[in-house]
N, C-alpha and C positions, 0 to 999 in steps of 0.2 A: 330746264334742260334735263333730258333723260340720261341717266348713267348707264354705263355698260351692264351693270348688274341688273337694272331694271329691264333692259333690253333682253338679256338672257332669261330672266324670270318670265317675261311676257312671252317669249318664244316657247319656253317649256309649258307654260299654262295653255297656250294655243294648241300645242301638240296633244296635251292631255285632254283638253276639252273636246277635241275633234272626234273622239271615239265614244262620247257619252250617250247612252241610251236610256239610263235610268237616273232620275233627278230626285234625290231625297232631300226633304226640307224640314228644318226645325220650325216652330212657330214663334213663340215669344222671344223677341229680340232678333228675329230674322224676318218673318213675314209680318210682324207687327213691331212697334217701337218699344215693346216690353210693358207697356202700361195696361192695367186691367181696369175696366169700368164696372163698378158695382151699382146696380139700381134695383131697389126693392129685393135685395138678396140674390139677384141674378148677376152672373159675371159675364162681361162681354169684352170684345176687342175690336180695334179699328184696323181693317185691312186696306191696303193700297190697291186701287184699281189698276195702277201701272204694273204691280207684281202680277196680278191676275192675268193681265193680257200677256205678259211675258211667258207665264206658265202655259197658257192656252197655245201660244205660238210654238212653244217646245213640243207640246203634245201633238199639235197639228202636223208638225214636221216629222212625226213618227216616234217621238219619245214617250216614255212613261214617267209619271210624276207620283211622288208619294210624300205623305206627311208623317214624320216620326217625332212625336213630341212627349215630353214628360208631363205636360199639363193633363190634369185628370178630368174625367167626365163631370164631376161635381162642380169644378171651377171653370166652366166655359167650354166644355166638350161640344155642346150644342152648336155654338157659333163656328167652331173649327170645322165640324162636320158640314154645316150648311155652306160655308164659304168654299170648302174643298169640292163639294158636289156642284156648286154653281160654276166653277172654272174647269170641271172635268177631271179632277184627281180622283182616281179609283181607289187607291190604297191610303187608308187613313188609320194610323196607329196612335192611340191616345192613352196616356198613362204609362208610358214606356219607361222602364228602369234601365234597361240595357239596349241602347240604341244600336250598338254594333251588331248585336245578335239579331235584332229585327231586320237591319240592313242586309245582313248575310242571308237570312231566310228569304227575304224578298228577292234577292239576286237569284237564288235557286228557283223560286216560284216563276220568275220572269225570264229565266234562262239567259241571264247576263253575268258577266264577270264583274268582280269589284273594279277592275280597270275600266269597265264600261259604265261605272257608277260615279255620280257626283254626290257630295253631301255638302249642304249649305247650312252653317250654324254660326253661333255667336258666343257660346259660353262653355265652360268646362265640361258639362255632360255630353257635348258634341264632339269633344276631342277624339275619343276612340274611333267613331266611324269616320271622321275626317282623316285620321291617320291611315285608315285602311282603304278609303275610297281612291279611285283612280284620279279624281279631280276634286280638290277641296276648295271651297269658296266661302267668303264671309262678307257681311256688310261692314262698312267703315267703322261702325260703332262697336264692333266685337271686342272681347277682352284680349289682352296681349298674347296669351298662349295660343288663342285661336288665330290671331293675325299672323303669328310666326309659323303656324302650320299650313295656312291657306296658300294654295297655288295662285289664287286670284282674290284680290280685295276690291270690292266695289267702291266707287267714290261716293255713292249714295248711302244714306243711313238706313238702318232697319226700319221697315214699314214705310219707307219713303222712296221706293223704286230700286232698292239694292238687288232684290231678286230679279226684277226685270232686266237690270243691267247685266246680271250674271247669265240669265237665259240668252239674252242677245250675244253676249260674248261666246257662248257655247255654239249657238247657231252660226254665227259668223266664222268660228273656227272650223265647223263642219263644212260650210260652203267653201272656204278657202282651201281646205284639204281636198274636197271633191273636185274643185277646179284644177288642182295640180295633178290629178290622176289621169 
């Protein structure tokens, strides 16, 4: 049974998601399940093809996607760049200490407002940009502080289709709003 609060929150999330033009994504714990694979000194991650298709659909619909991660080049930057390029993400920021500052700079560069920006994250370093983004979303496996900040919480876990679900929610909100105009 859906409670009144859930209905209200879903309505608000839909309203906020309808205006999103820029999708900013964390990596570890958001696009991946947070595990790192180390082989012969090289660090790698497993990315979901479901998430990749969701991001591609968002980009095809006219949106812009960006990766903003604290992960550094030495610990897997190569796999992050490769995956981002494979799915059409143009903006890739690795080794970021201040995610909010990068998101704000990206908004200026892309000529979008923070109200037109979504941030998807899972842990405490993602909190500042999520608090300033027009639409904040998280995988079901995010930490409590992030879950309480998010406008939308995916039912899927990180690295298991959560970002795809969030992209589909944004696209559906945009289609619904466009149909009402």
